[in-house]
C-alpha positions as CSV (number, residue, x, y, z in Angstrom):
1,X,214.6,152.4,5.4
2,X,211.5,150.8,5.1
3,X,211.1,148.1,8.1
4,X,208.8,145.5,8.7
5,X,208.4,143.9,12.1
6,X,206.5,140.5,11.9
7,X,204.9,138.7,14.2
8,X,205.8,141.6,16.7
9,X,203.5,141.2,20.4
10,X,202.6,145.1,21.2
11,X,202.8,146.4,24.2
12,X,199.9,149.0,24.8
13,X,198.0,149.5,27.8
14,X,196.2,153.0,25.5
15,X,195.4,151.1,22.6
16,X,193.1,148.1,24.5
17,X,192.0,146.6,20.6
18,X,196.1,146.0,20.2
19,X,197.7,145.1,23.5
20,X,199.3,142.1,24.1
21,X,198.0,141.4,20.1
22,X,201.0,139.8,17.5
23,X,200.6,142.1,14.7
24,X,203.3,142.6,11.7
25,X,203.9,146.4,12.3
26,X,205.2,148.2,8.5
27,X,207.7,151.7,9.1
28,X,208.1,153.8,5.8
29,X,210.2,157.2,6.4
30,X,210.7,156.5,10.2
31,X,206.3,156.4,10.9
32,X,204.3,153.3,11.5
33,X,202.5,153.1,8.4
34,X,200.3,149.8,9.4
35,X,200.0,147.8,11.6
36,X,197.7,144.2,10.3
37,X,197.5,140.1,11.2
38,X,200.1,140.3,8.0
39,X,202.0,143.0,6.0
40,X,203.7,142.4,2.7
41,X,207.0,144.1,2.4
42,X,207.3,146.9,-0.2
43,X,210.6,146.4,-2.0
44,X,213.5,148.1,-0.4
45,X,212.6,147.0,3.0
46,X,214.7,145.1,5.7
47,X,212.6,142.6,7.0
48,X,212.6,141.4,11.4
49,X,211.8,139.4,12.2
50,X,212.8,137.4,15.5
51,X,211.7,135.0,18.4
52,X,209.3,136.0,20.9
53,X,210.1,139.9,19.7
54,X,207.8,142.6,21.5
55,X,206.6,146.3,20.8
56,X,206.2,148.9,23.5
57,X,206.0,152.8,22.9
58,X,209.4,154.0,24.1
59,X,210.3,154.6,27.4
60,X,211.2,157.9,29.7
61,X,213.9,157.4,31.9
62,X,213.6,159.9,34.7
63,X,216.6,160.2,35.8
64,X,219.9,160.1,33.6
65,X,223.4,160.7,34.8
66,X,225.5,162.0,31.7
67,X,228.8,164.0,31.5
68,X,228.9,166.9,29.4
69,X,229.2,169.5,30.3
70,X,233.4,169.0,31.9
71,X,232.6,165.7,32.2
72,X,232.7,164.0,28.4
73,X,235.2,161.7,29.0
74,X,232.7,160.0,31.2
75,X,228.9,160.6,28.6
76,X,228.4,164.0,26.0
77,X,225.3,164.9,25.0
78,X,224.8,163.5,21.2
79,X,226.6,160.1,22.8
80,X,224.1,159.7,25.5
81,X,221.5,160.8,23.8
82,X,222.0,158.3,21.0
83,X,222.3,155.1,23.2
84,X,219.2,156.1,25.2
85,X,217.6,156.3,21.7
86,X,218.9,152.9,20.1
87,X,218.1,150.9,23.4
88,X,214.6,151.8,23.2
89,X,213.8,155.4,25.1
90,X,212.3,158.7,23.5
91,X,212.4,160.8,26.7
92,X,215.7,161.2,29.3
93,X,215.6,163.4,32.4
94,X,219.0,164.6,33.0
95,X,220.5,165.4,36.0
96,X,221.9,168.3,37.1
97,X,225.9,167.5,37.8
98,X,228.1,168.2,35.5
99,X,230.6,171.3,35.8
100,X,229.4,173.9,36.0
101,X,226.2,172.9,37.3
102,X,223.4,174.4,35.3
103,X,221.5,176.6,37.4
104,X,221.9,179.6,34.5
105,X,219.2,180.3,31.7
106,X,222.2,179.6,29.4
107,X,223.6,176.3,31.1
108,X,219.8,175.1,29.2
109,X,220.5,177.0,26.4
110,X,223.1,175.0,25.9
111,X,221.9,171.2,26.3
112,X,218.9,171.1,25.3
113,X,220.9,172.7,21.6
114,X,224.0,170.4,22.1
115,X,221.0,167.3,22.4
116,X,218.9,168.9,19.8
117,X,218.0,165.7,17.0
118,X,220.9,163.3,19.0
119,X,218.6,160.6,19.2
120,X,216.3,160.7,22.6
121,X,214.9,163.9,23.8
122,X,217.0,164.9,26.3
123,X,214.8,166.8,29.1
124,X,217.3,169.2,31.6
125,X,217.1,169.2,35.0
126,X,217.9,172.9,36.9
127,X,220.4,173.3,40.0
128,X,217.7,175.1,42.5
129,X,220.7,176.5,44.5
130,X,223.6,178.4,42.7
131,X,225.8,175.6,42.8
132,X,223.6,173.2,44.7
133,X,225.8,174.6,47.7
134,X,221.6,174.9,49.2
135,X,222.3,178.6,50.0
136,X,220.8,181.1,47.4
137,X,218.1,179.8,45.2
138,X,218.9,179.7,40.9
139,X,217.7,181.4,38.2
140,X,214.6,179.1,37.9
141,X,212.1,181.4,36.0
142,X,214.9,182.5,33.8
143,X,215.5,178.6,33.3
144,X,211.7,176.4,33.6
145,X,211.5,179.3,30.7
146,X,214.7,177.9,28.7
147,X,213.4,174.2,28.8
148,X,214.4,172.7,32.7
149,X,211.4,170.7,34.0
150,X,212.6,170.8,37.4
151,X,214.9,171.6,40.2
152,X,217.3,170.0,42.2
153,X,220.3,169.4,43.8
154,X,221.5,166.3,42.8
155,X,222.1,164.1,45.9
156,X,222.5,167.0,48.7
157,X,219.5,167.5,50.4
158,X,218.3,171.8,50.8
159,X,219.4,172.2,55.1
160,X,217.8,175.0,55.4
161,X,213.9,174.8,56.0
162,X,212.6,178.3,55.0
163,X,215.2,178.3,51.8
164,X,213.0,175.5,51.0
165,X,209.8,177.3,51.8
166,X,211.1,179.9,49.6
167,X,211.8,178.1,46.6
168,X,208.1,176.1,46.2
169,X,206.6,179.2,47.2
170,X,208.3,181.2,44.5
171,X,208.1,177.5,41.8
172,X,204.4,178.2,42.6
173,X,204.2,181.5,40.6
174,X,205.2,179.3,37.6
175,X,203.9,176.0,37.7
176,X,207.9,175.0,38.3
177,X,208.9,171.6,39.8
178,X,210.9,171.2,42.7
179,X,212.9,168.3,44.3
180,X,214.8,167.7,47.2
181,X,217.2,164.9,48.4
182,X,216.0,163.2,51.6
183,X,218.9,163.0,53.9
184,X,218.8,164.8,57.2
185,X,223.4,165.3,57.4
186,X,223.3,165.2,60.9
187,X,222.0,161.4,61.0
188,X,223.8,160.5,58.1
189,X,226.9,161.5,58.9
190,X,229.3,159.0,57.5
191,X,227.5,156.3,56.7
192,X,227.8,154.7,53.4
193,X,224.6,151.7,53.5
194,X,221.6,151.3,55.2
195,X,221.8,150.6,58.7
196,X,221.1,147.1,59.5
197,X,221.7,143.5,59.7
198,X,224.3,143.6,56.6
199,X,224.9,146.6,57.6
200,X,226.1,145.6,60.6
201,X,228.0,142.1,59.4
202,X,230.1,143.6,56.5
203,X,231.2,146.3,59.0
204,X,230.2,149.3,57.1
205,X,229.1,152.3,59.0
206,X,225.0,152.2,58.4
207,X,222.3,155.4,57.8
208,X,219.4,154.7,60.3
209,X,216.3,155.5,57.8
210,X,215.4,157.8,60.4
211,X,217.8,160.2,58.1
212,X,215.6,160.3,55.7
213,X,211.9,159.9,58.2
214,X,213.0,163.2,59.7
215,X,213.7,165.2,56.1
216,X,210.7,164.2,54.7
217,X,208.6,164.8,57.4
218,X,210.4,168.2,57.6
219,X,209.9,168.7,53.7
220,X,205.8,167.5,53.9
221,X,204.9,169.7,56.7
222,X,206.7,172.5,54.8
223,X,204.7,171.7,51.4
224,X,201.7,172.0,53.7
225,X,202.4,175.4,55.5
């Protein structure tokens, strides 16, 4: 289908000649064919004319949780990718919080094949440790070759400092990205919200900022080491 976007304001800082300008945009067979002050549509062209219409480059969501595999009732890969595309996202980064947790190359291959061509491009992260248990490193190198874009134990801090050090050293060999969840569980304990006036007034056990600050300081020290 051919589409003509009428009088759309373009937001594109990479192209200063068009950024902020109001233009007609003609899309032919899924590709932008022409951008001009005025475009006369061809036959069988859907004209979209809305007040305050804006157009930008595709967005990227760097932290998405679907459900498949394991929690398909929450969201499938195909439907999630389609919804993301319809919402303006061209790429999404998928958190490793499914069942099973993606800690092998086969898991990454499954995600990529299932989501391919369904809408937004899905970029899976692999677990940093096996089953995100924080004990042994996962198949990081094989997962990177299979298409994993980063390694992360979803919302689980790496308590073993030496394990994180080894992961960072290992990742340097194949240019991998390692994410660390900053939380000292011994300080956070059973807290549910940030510690402060609000948590106190609501009677909720707070998590002091120190729980994150100590973990971040440790991670940075290991990184420098």
